[in-house]
MIZA-235547 format. One line per 5 residues: their letters; for each residue x, y, z of C-alpha. Coordinates in steps of 0.02 Angstrom, whole numbers. Example, Ala and Ser with C-alpha at 12.3 -4.5 7.8 and 13.67 -1.06 7.14 Angstrom:
BEGIN
as = 615,-225,390; 684,-53,357
This chain:
BEGIN
msttg = -196,-216,77; -362,-276,1; -531,-232,90; -623,-344,-11; -736,-460,73
atadp = -653,-382,232; -760,-377,399; -849,-202,446; -686,-156,517; -545,-251,448
laalg = -405,-141,549; -485,-207,712; -369,-369,655; -220,-286,650; -251,-202,794
alpgv = -268,-352,889; -88,-444,812; 66,-507,928; 150,-338,1000; 40,-210,906
aesve = -42,-173,1082; 116,-146,1148; 166,-41,1008; 32,63,1057; 41,102,1247
svrka = 228,124,1193; 207,266,1072; 41,328,1181; 178,355,1336; 298,427,1225
vdrvy = 153,571,1153; 107,608,1329; 279,636,1393; 289,786,1260; 133,865,1284
ghrim = 153,850,1462; 334,930,1450; 321,1116,1535; 373,1187,1380; 236,1138,1282
rrrsn = 130,1244,1377; 210,1412,1349; 291,1396,1176; 191,1246,1084; 199,1353,932
eitse = 374,1323,930; 391,1193,927; 258,1126,809; 376,1227,691; 517,1147,743
aalrg = 444,974,735; 381,1019,552; 557,1081,493; 641,918,568; 497,828,501
argsa = 515,879,326; 709,860,299; 680,675,374; 547,634,241; 672,706,119
alsga = 803,628,180; 719,441,156; 678,489,-36; 888,534,-63; 898,702,4
dwale = 997,700,162; 1026,842,224; 1098,930,375; 954,1032,473; 1055,1192,467
evrrr = 1073,1175,272; 882,1150,268; 861,1329,377; 991,1406,295; 928,1401,104
tdfsg = 787,1511,12; 785,1414,-156; 755,1241,-159; 725,1257,-357; 904,1174,-404
dddsr = 947,994,-445; 830,863,-380; 902,864,-196; 830,1025,-162; 667,1004,-268
tmgaa = 664,866,-163; 695,958,10; 575,1109,-57; 419,960,-103; 430,900,65
lrlta = 444,1062,137; 275,1116,67; 199,986,114; 236,999,263; 153,1173,259
eagql = -14,1110,166; -52,967,292; -113,1052,440; -261,1163,306; -308,981,226
lsvwr = -355,900,439; -561,945,394; -544,882,218; -473,714,248; -602,589,334
qsplr = -740,644,230; -618,654,35; -448,583,77; -433,539,-106; -449,736,-135
vlarl = -308,759,-14; -190,656,-95; -218,721,-243; -187,897,-178; -41,822,-85
hlvaa = 18,750,-242; -10,920,-347; 85,1038,-211; 247,896,-209; 274,869,-390
agdsd = 215,1049,-437; 305,1082,-598; 383,911,-605; 304,831,-741; 117,850,-821
avgrp = 45,708,-717; 20,789,-566; -138,784,-442; -204,639,-507; -175,421,-511
rqege = -56,381,-622; -127,298,-788; -62,112,-861; 85,119,-947; 174,300,-846
pvdep = 311,247,-783; 339,295,-581; 501,393,-502; 532,324,-353; 703,221,-392
lvelp = 725,200,-192; 580,88,-184; 610,-75,-284; 443,-169,-249; 335,-237,-378
lpsaa = 220,-90,-459; 53,-119,-459; -47,-98,-625; -157,58,-640; -313,-52,-629
dvsgr = -257,-105,-453; -211,68,-404; -396,139,-438; -487,-13,-331; -359,1,-185
ldgls = -370,192,-194; -567,150,-180; -534,28,-52; -419,142,58; -545,311,32
aliia = -690,193,111; -607,145,244; -541,304,307; -718,380,284; -812,233,371
gssap = -673,257,521; -609,132,650; -594,54,820; -413,2,780; -270,149,877
alvma = -234,290,751; -33,233,747; -118,71,650; -218,183,535; -85,292,488
avvhg = 30,121,472; -98,63,341; -104,221,250; 78,240,261; 131,78,195
elhal = -39,67,76; 1,218,-15; 201,175,-36; 147,-2,-89; 34,64,-234
rpfts = 138,219,-274; -38,297,-357; 67,439,-440; 217,455,-548; 323,551,-422
rnglv = 340,587,-252; 259,436,-185; 357,416,-22; 315,602,33; 142,614,13
artaa = 143,418,104; 221,502,250; 137,657,245; -35,548,236; 16,469,384
rivlv = 57,635,486; -106,702,441; -202,533,517; -95,562,675; -127,724,682
gsgld = -324,711,637; -367,562,747; -310,672,887; -139,562,973; -35,722,889
pksvc = -140,863,900; -7,981,884; 108,904,779; 256,892,891; 293,713,851
paevg = 358,686,679; 378,497,634; 488,564,475; 632,600,591; 616,431,669
haelg = 603,325,516; 742,437,450; 846,394,599; 805,193,596; 872,215,418
raayl = 821,195,236; 862,5,257; 768,-20,393; 617,62,327; 607,-38,162
aaldg = 646,-186,241; 469,-153,372; 388,-91,180; 430,-267,142; 324,-328,266
yvsgt = 184,-239,233; 182,-280,72; 183,-462,100; 21,-432,183; 51,-601,330
pagma = 35,-562,513; 193,-557,536; 244,-444,404; 101,-326,456; 132,-339,631
awiah = 341,-263,608; 279,-135,509; 151,-76,637; 295,-98,752; 446,-17,640
carav = 312,147,631; 263,155,797; 462,166,864; 457,290,706; 344,398,808
elgar = 433,373,967; 582,439,909; 488,588,815; 426,616,1018; 608,595,1097
estav = 650,736,948; 510,865,1006; 564,822,1203; 759,870,1193; 694,1020,1083
cealq = 571,1066,1226; 721,1037,1340; 844,1150,1235; 731,1287,1243; 688,1270,1438
rgaa = 891,1298,1470; 898,1430,1334; 1003,1348,1205; 888,1347,1088
């Protein structure tokens, strides 16, 4: 998504695309349903912790490490094979995200650098900085054309300016754009999908839509499946109104499913089953 020559609030136009307002309203209702649950009033910290674990599992699954939830709970060592390191990176990012909320609106590029440093620690020397020309990108599940390092730099600057300036568009739209843009750019040499999904979560939490982080969109993305995720991402990369609207709708559905997951956790806690 280019912001060159755009209006002062380029995301406002995305909020007006067909179907987006309906997606925003559907997400709001789903989020309200979780926050209105009686268990949330007494045990919200437990719901947040469980959502974090399930969100990390979902994000790792989209990056190829599709583990059962109980396996994630059981493990203590995530330094073994590639799947273990991917799961460990997802868990570290989930824990780190809450520490970066206050920095995001003032310095989003600093936050992205920190997220990559946390995710890719030990993977290579190219951590915590955008990739340079000629550096390979380890993102085997995404087969989109790879923008040049120069394009990445310019578009990251544009995205940063957009975040700092703020927008009248709903938080869902901002989160979808941040998510889609980072995944399309793949600005780092590795772990871009994990970073993109964590950044989207920071937007949803920091905006106040999901302040307690109990609606993990990563759960929904994983439930909808990797094929649907990549197809929707293709729509974002196309830049067409229909493609952008489809990506936003996909992200909305993922948040709804994340909210539904936490509602189910609330119900289980209420029954004494979890």
